[in-house]
C-alpha positions in Angstrom: 0.0 0.0 0.0 1.3 3.5 -0.9 2.1 5.8 1.9 -0.1 8.9 2.2 2.1 11.7 3.2 1.4 15.1 4.8 -1.7 13.9 6.7 -1.8 15.2 10.2 -3.5 12.1 11.6 -6.9 11.4 13.1 -10.3 11.5 11.4 -11.3 14.5 9.3 -15.0 15.2 8.8 -16.0 16.7 5.5 -19.4 17.9 7.0 -19.9 21.5 6.0 -16.6 21.7 4.2 -16.2 23.6 1.0 -14.3 21.8 -1.8 -12.5 23.9 -4.5 -11.4 22.2 -7.6 -7.9 23.3 -8.6 -7.7 21.7 -12.0 -8.4 23.0 -15.4 -10.7 20.9 -17.5 -8.7 19.0 -20.2 -9.7 19.7 -23.8 -8.2 19.8 -27.3 -6.3 23.0 -27.9 -5.7 23.9 -24.3 -2.5 25.8 -23.5 0.6 23.7 -23.2 4.4 23.8 -23.4 5.7 23.2 -26.9 8.1 20.7 -25.3 5.4 18.1 -24.7 3.0 16.0 -26.9 -0.5 17.5 -27.1 -3.8 16.3 -25.7 -6.1 14.6 -28.1 -9.6 13.1 -27.5 -11.9 11.6 -30.1 -15.0 9.5 -30.0 -13.9 6.1 -31.1 -17.4 4.8 -31.0 -20.6 6.9 -31.2 -24.1 6.1 -30.1 -25.8 4.2 -33.0 -22.5 2.7 -34.3 -23.5 -0.5 -32.5 -27.0 -1.1 -31.2 -27.8 -4.0 -29.0 -30.8 -6.2 -29.4 -32.5 -4.4 -26.7 -32.0 -1.0 -28.3 -29.1 0.1 -26.0 -26.0 1.8 -27.3 -22.7 2.9 -25.9 -20.2 5.6 -26.8 -16.5 5.7 -25.8 -13.4 7.8 -26.5 -9.7 7.4 -27.3 -7.4 9.7 -25.3 -3.9 10.5 -26.3 -1.9 12.9 -24.0 1.5 13.8 -22.8 2.2 13.5 -19.1 2.7 17.2 -18.7 -0.5 18.5 -20.3 -3.2 20.3 -18.3 -2.9 20.3 -14.5 -0.2 17.7 -13.8 2.5 16.7 -11.4 6.2 16.5 -12.3 7.9 13.3 -11.3 11.5 13.3 -10.1 12.5 11.6 -13.3 11.3 14.5 -15.3 14.5 16.6 -15.1 18.2 15.6 -15.0 21.4 17.7 -14.6 24.8 16.6 -15.8 23.2 13.3 -16.7 21.9 12.7 -13.1 18.5 12.5 -11.5 17.7 13.2 -7.9 19.8 11.2 -5.5 22.7 10.9 -8.0 20.9 8.3 -10.1 22.3 8.0 -13.6 19.5 9.1 -16.0 20.7 7.0 -18.9 20.8 3.8 -16.8 17.4 4.5 -15.3 15.4 5.2 -18.4 14.2 2.7 -21.1 11.6 2.2 -23.7 9.0 1.5 -21.0 9.9 4.6 -18.9 12.0 5.0 -15.8 12.8 2.2 -13.3 13.2 4.8 -10.6 11.6 8.2 -9.8 8.5 7.6 -12.1 5.3 9.3 -11.1 4.0 6.1 -9.6 6.5 6.5 -6.7 4.6 9.8 -5.7 2.7 9.1 -2.6 -0.8 10.6 -2.6 -0.8 13.8 -0.7 -3.5 14.6 1.9 -2.4 17.3 4.2 -2.0 21.0 5.0 -1.2 23.4 2.2 -0.3 27.1 2.2 -1.2 29.6 -0.6 1.0 32.5 -0.9 -0.9 34.9 -3.2 2.0 37.0 -4.7 -0.4 38.8 -7.1 -2.6 40.0 -4.1 0.5 41.0 -2.2 1.1 43.6 -5.0 -2.5 44.6 -5.2 -2.8 43.0 -8.7 -5.2 40.4 -10.2 -2.4 39.0 -12.2 1.4 39.4 -12.0 3.0 40.9 -15.1 4.4 38.6 -17.8 8.0 37.7 -17.0 7.8 38.9 -13.3 10.3 37.2 -11.1 9.0 36.2 -7.7 11.7 37.1 -5.1 12.6 35.9 -1.6 11.2 39.2 -0.3 7.9 38.5 -2.0 7.7 35.1 -0.4 8.6 36.3 3.1 6.2 39.3 2.9 3.4 37.1 1.6 4.0 34.5 4.3 3.8 37.2 7.0 0.7 38.8 5.4 -1.0 35.4 5.3 -0.1 34.6 8.8 0.5 31.0 7.6 3.9 29.4 8.1 5.4 27.4 5.2 6.4 24.1 6.9 8.7 21.2 6.0 7.0 18.2 4.4 3.8 20.2 3.5 2.5 21.8 0.3 3.3 25.3 -0.9 1.2 26.9 -3.7 2.1 30.3 -5.3 -0.7 32.5 -6.6 0.1 34.6 -9.6 -3.4 35.1 -11.1 -2.1 33.5 -14.3 -5.1 31.2 -14.5 -7.0 34.2 -15.8 -5.1 33.8 -19.1 -6.1 30.2 -19.6 -8.3 30.9 -22.6 -5.5 32.7 -24.4 -2.9 30.1 -25.1 -0.3 32.5 -26.6 -0.5 34.6 -23.4 -0.6 31.7 -21.1 2.4 29.8 -22.4 4.5 33.0 -22.2 6.7 32.0 -25.2 6.9 35.7 -26.4 6.1 37.9 -23.4 7.2 35.5 -20.7 5.3 34.3 -17.6 5.7 35.1 -13.8 7.3 32.7 -11.5 10.0 32.2 -8.9 13.6 32.9 -9.9 16.6 30.9 -8.5 16.8 32.9 -5.3 13.2 32.1 -4.5 13.7 28.5 -5.7 16.6 28.2 -3.1 14.4 29.6 -0.4 11.6 27.1 -1.1 14.1 24.2 -1.2 15.6 25.3 2.1 12.1 25.2 3.7 12.0 21.5 2.9 8.4 21.5 1.6 7.0 18.3 0.4 5.6 19.7 -3.0 5.0 23.0 -4.7 2.4 24.2 -7.2 1.5 27.1 -9.3 -0.7 28.5 -12.0 1.8 28.8 -14.9 3.0 26.4 -17.6 6.2 26.0 -15.7 6.9 26.7 -12.0 9.6 29.3 -13.1 10.0 32.8 -14.2 9.9 32.7 -18.0 11.8 35.6 -19.3 10.3 37.4 -22.4 11.4 35.8 -25.7 13.3 33.0 -23.9 10.6 30.3 -23.8 11.7 27.2 -21.9 15.5 27.5 -22.9 16.5 27.4 -19.2 14.6 26.1 -16.2 16.9 26.6 -13.1 14.1 26.2 -10.5 13.2 22.8 -12.0 16.8 21.8 -11.4 16.8 23.1 -7.8 13.6 21.4 -6.8 13.4 18.2 -8.8 17.1 17.3 -9.1 18.7 18.7 -6.1 15.9 18.8 -3.4 13.6 16.0 -4.5 10.5 18.3 -4.4 7.6 17.4 -6.8 6.1 20.3 -8.8 2.4 20.8 -9.7 1.8 23.0 -12.7 -1.0 24.7 -14.6 -3.3 24.8 -11.4 -6.4 26.9 -11.4 -6.1 28.9 -8.2 -8.4 31.9 -8.9 -11.4 30.6 -6.8 -9.1 29.5 -4.0 -7.3 32.9 -4.0 -10.7 34.7 -3.9 -11.7 32.7 -0.8 -9.0 34.6 1.1 -7.9 31.3 2.7 -4.1 30.8 3.0 -4.3 27.4 4.8 -6.4 24.5 3.8 -6.5 20.7 3.3 -5.0 19.6 -0.1 -5.9 16.3 -1.6 -3.6 15.4 -4.6 -3.1 12.1 -6.3 -1.8 12.0 -9.9 -2.4 9.0 -12.2 0.2 6.3 -11.2 1.5 5.7 -14.7 4.5 3.4 -14.2 7.8 4.9 -15.3 6.2 8.2 -16.5 7.9 11.6 -15.9 4.5 13.2 -15.0 0.8 12.6 -15.0 -2.5 14.6 -14.9 -4.0 15.4 -11.5 -7.1 16.9 -10.1 -6.1 18.7 -6.9 -8.9 19.5 -4.4 -8.7 22.1 -1.7 -10.9 21.3 1.3 -11.8 24.4 3.3 -13.1 23.4 6.7 -15.4 25.4 9.0 -14.1 26.1 12.5 -16.8 25.0 15.0 -16.1 28.2 17.0 -17.4 30.2 14.1 -14.3 31.0 11.9 -12.8 29.0 9.3 -9.8 26.6 9.8 -7.9 24.4 7.4 
């Protein structure tokens, strides 16, 4: 049985809780990195193609997708540096035609536990951070203080940039020309030093994408995946959660356990509990 990490223990009642879906619906033509195969879905069988003797009919679809399309989790096998994966594993020896023998997404234990949202856009009084904005250590510390929610080791940290608002504009969302907001290397080092269990954000890459640079360099991916062993959740939909004003909540996150894959789709859920004393508590 897989370990469930991040869970504080005890029984959690969902009575009266509000559940916020943090995933974008998957559809043809949705924004994605040009580095990954696209998502495709087609009806393989339509109603009426085959009709049973009793008049019943069924439809079904064929889905083809890359592991890093839509809201998804990066496995530790996703990035190497100097030919090495996290823990010093040789990437060439670990990979094969059926995927990776180590650090595939199936090794990610389902996460059920406390998460903190640091809304950097709100910190600056903006609905959306500017394209190419670099989130700094000062941003993280100021947002943590403003939220009154400590970022703790082994737990989940999400960064709000407002970038979900650009989901319906693929050219803007992917940031290939104008860039996209995200943490720079200094912020990446701060996150790694906190020892969080996983991180998540709204953009196509959990990085600051400089204008005109595309995904030519991804230093924060190296810091988190290769050096610190911290999983990354990308392309999350955080606008509703940010609008709730909640900085702490229960996060439920379990990607598809595709053996040997470098990533997989996920549908994260934020569970906002009501405090019996009248206020809200994660």
